[in-house]
N, C-alpha and C positions, 0 to 999 in steps of 0.2 A: 824868766823864773818858772821853774817847773811846778806842776800841781801833783800832789801825791795821789797815786791810784793804788787801790788795794784789790787784789783778786780774791776769789773764793778760797784759794789755797794759802793766803796769808802773805804773798809776795807783793811788795809795794814798788811803785816806779822809782821812788827815791832810793830804795835798796839797789835796784839795777843800775841807776845812774851813779851811785856812790861806788859800786863795784867796778863800773867802767872807768871812772876817774882814777880809782886806785890802780887799775891795770895800766892806764896811760902813764901814771906816775912811776910805775915800775918799768916802763919802756916796752910793755906788751900790748899787742892789739886786743881790744875787747871783742871776744867772740861769745857766742851763746853758751858753749860748754864751759869757757873760762869764767864767765859771769855766774853760771849755775854752781860751779865748783867754789867760787869765792863766797857766794851767798850761803851755799849748803842746802838749798832747796829750790823748788820751782821747776816747772816743765818747760821744754823748749818752746812750745806753743805760747806759753805765758811770757817767757823772757824775751822772745824774738820781737814782738811789737814794741815793747818798752825800750829795747836796745836800739831799734830803728828810730824811735823818737829821740833817743839820746844823740845818735849820729846826726839827725836833722837839726838839732839845736846846737851842735858842736861849733859850727862856723860863727854863729852869733856870740857864743860864749868866748871864743878865741879872738873875735873881732876881725875875722877874715871873710865874712859874708859879703856878697856883691852889693847889697844895699847899704853897706856901712858908709859913713861920711868919709870922703877922700882925705880930709884932714886927719882922720883917725888912722887911715892906712899909711899916710906919710909919716906919722909918729912911730909906727912899728918898723923895726929894722928889717932889712931885706932878708937876712938869713932866717929870721923868725917867721917872716911871711912865707918863705919857701918851705920851711919845715912844717908850718901849719897847713900850707897847701898840699904838701906831700901826705901829711897825716890825714888831711881831709879826703884826698883822693883814695888813700889806702883804706880809710874807714868806709868810704862809699863802696869801694870794691868789696871789702869784707862784708858790708851790709848786704850787697847784692848777692854775694855767695851764700851768706846766711839765709837770705830770703829764698834763694833758689833751692838750698838744701831743705829749708822748712817746707817749701812748696812741694819738693819731690817727696819729702817724708809724708806730707799731708796726702799727696796723690797715692803714695804707696799704702797709707792707711786706708784711704777710700777704696783702693783696689782690693786690699785685703778684706775690708768690710763688704765690698761687692761680692767677692768670692765666697765669703762666709754667708752672705745673703743667698747666693745661688745654691750653696751647699744646703742651707736651711730649707730653701724651696724644694730641692731634690729630696731631702729627708721628709719634707711635708708631703710631697707627691707619693713617696714610698709609703709613708705612714697612712695616707689616704687609701692607697692601693691595698695595704695590709688590712686596714679597717674595712674596706669594701669586701675583701676576701673573707674576713671574719664575719661580716654581716651576712654574706651569702651562705657561709657555712652554718651560721646560726639559723638562717631562714630554712635551710635544708633540714637541719636538726629539728626545728620547730615543725616543719611539714611532716617529717618522719614521726615525731611524737604525736601530732594530730592524727596521722593515719593509724598509728598504733592504738591511740585512744578510741578511734572509730571502730577498729577491728575488735578491741576488747569489749566495747559497748555491744557490737553485733553478737559476739560470742556469749555475752551475758544475757542478751535477749533470747538467744537460742537455748541456753541452759534453763532460763526461767520457763520457756515454753515446754521444754522437756520435763521440768518439774511439775508443771501444770498437767501435762499429759499423764505423767506417772500418778499424780494425785487423783486424777479422774479415773484411771484404771483401778487404783486401789479402792476408790469409792464403789466402783462397779463390782469389784471382788467382794467388798463388804456386803453389798446388797445381795449378791449371789449367795454368799455364805449364810446371811440371815435367812434368805428364802429356803436354803437347804436345811438349816436348823429347824425352821418352822415345819417344813415337810417331814423331817425326821420325827419331830415331836408329835405331829399328827399321826404318823405311822405307829409310833410307840403307844399313843393313846388308843388308837384303834385296836392294836394288838392286845393291849391290856383289857380293853372292853371285851374282846373276843375270848380271852382267857377267862375273864370273870363270868362271861355268859356260859362258857363250857363248864366251869366249875359249878355254877348254879344249876346247870342242867344235870351235871353229874350228881350233885347233892339231891336234887329232886328225884332222880332216878333211883338213887340209893335208898331214899326214904320210901319211895313207892314200892320198890321190890325187895324190901327188907326180909320179907317172908319167903322169897323164892328159894329155889334149890341151892344146895351148897356150892355146886360147881359154878352156878351163875354168880354167886357172891364172890367166889374166887376170881372169876373173870373180871367182875367189876373192880375188885381190889387190884388185880393186875393192871386193869386200865387206869385205875387211880395212880398206881405206882409209875406207870408209863407217863401219865399226864404230869405227875410231880417231876419226874426226870426231865420231861420236855420243858417244864417251866424252869427248872434249874439250868438246863442248857440255854434256854432263851435268855434267862437272867445273866448267865455268864457271857453270852454273846452281846447282850446289851451293855454289860459292864465293859467288855472289850471295845465295843463300838464307842462308848462314851470316852474311854481312855484314849482311843485313837483320835476321836474328835477333838479332845483337849490338846493333844499333841499337834494336830493340824492347825488348831486355833493359834497355838504359840508360834508356830512356824509360818503363819500366814503372810506376814510382812517380809519374810526372807525370800520367798520364791513363788512363782506362779505354778511351778510343778506340784507344790504341796496342795494347792487348791484343786488340781486335777486328781491328786491322790485322795483328797477328801471326798470329791465327787465319787470316786471309785469305791471308797469305803461306804459311803451312803447307799450306793447302788447295791453293794453286798448286803448291807443291813436290810434294804428293801426286799432283796431276794430271800433273805432269812425269814423276814416277816411273812412274805408270801408263802414260804415253805411251812411256817408255823400255822398260817391260815389253812393251808391244805390239810395239815395234820389235824387241826381242830375240826375241819369238815369231815375228815375220815373218822375221827372219834365220835363226832355227832352221828354219823351214819351207823357206826358200830353200836352206839347206845340205842339208836332207833331200832336197829335190827334186834338187839337184845330185848327191847321193850315189846316188839312184835312177837318175839319168840316166847317171852314170859307170859304174854296175854293169852296165848293159846294153851289151854289145859292139856296135859298129856293123855287123859282118859278119853278126850273127844277126838284125838288124832290117831286113827288106826294105822296110818302110814308112817311107820318109824323111819323109813328111808328118807322121807321129806325132812324130818327133824334132823337127821344126820347131815343132810345136805345143807340145811341152814347153819348148823354148827361148823361145817366145813367152810362155808362162806365167811363166817365170823373169824375163823382161824386165818383165812387168806387175807382178810382185812387187817388183822393184827400184824401179820407178816409184812404187809405193805407199809403199815405205820412204822414198823421197826426199821425197814429199809430206808424210809425217808428220814428217820431219826439219825441213822448211821450216816447218811449223806450230809 
């Protein structure tokens, strides 16, 4: 009596046995494919062992097994025994063929799986090689990026150093400009003091010699006019110098050349101030000469040629002043 077996696919051993019995009843040999077609489901690997079990129990079921009681064998007719023996032999042969086919199929499947495994290994090796190449390429790219970052950092340090050097030079230029401005202010202050001193001296001389001769007053007036003109010229020069200085100040941060131009302008202003100082000294000498001339009464000087000589010297001094003014 067979025990029912159920596979994971739902095929039971009783189904296989029933299909084999039905095929025997039809006069057909039970094969794996015929049993599967009769059942309508099941794989060869599932049906094959169940069919082998059916063939193994077929002798007992038909009563032709060797361990059967002799009395039972005698009760079976000879034609039936021969038919059962032929059927048994045929079933065993078919079972062997089915087992051989199943084994060959299993070996083919194993071989296919082995080939697939080898192919997978080759793909894995290729993938590892590809990944290794990608890793090396990434390492090279990373190294290049690190080198580029180091180069950028070095260039940044150089630019920062250049900026620091430029800031230091600008600070030096500012200090130099401040020093030049202070020096110019001192020169202007000194020049103003000299002009004020000359004006005070002129005023004192005008008050002292108010009663002198008419031509001396005219000379003093002329000297006053010249001094006024000189002051206007000086003021105009100072205004131009101030305008130039402002322009240089605005362009200071643009170019070092403008700093040199500013120094040139300051030097020009100093030369002008020196020229003004010389003119003031000449005016002072002229006024002193006029004072000396006016202090000597005409009645006490019998030598008129000496007076004419002094007046000639005064005229020469005025011409010298005029020439310096024109310069």
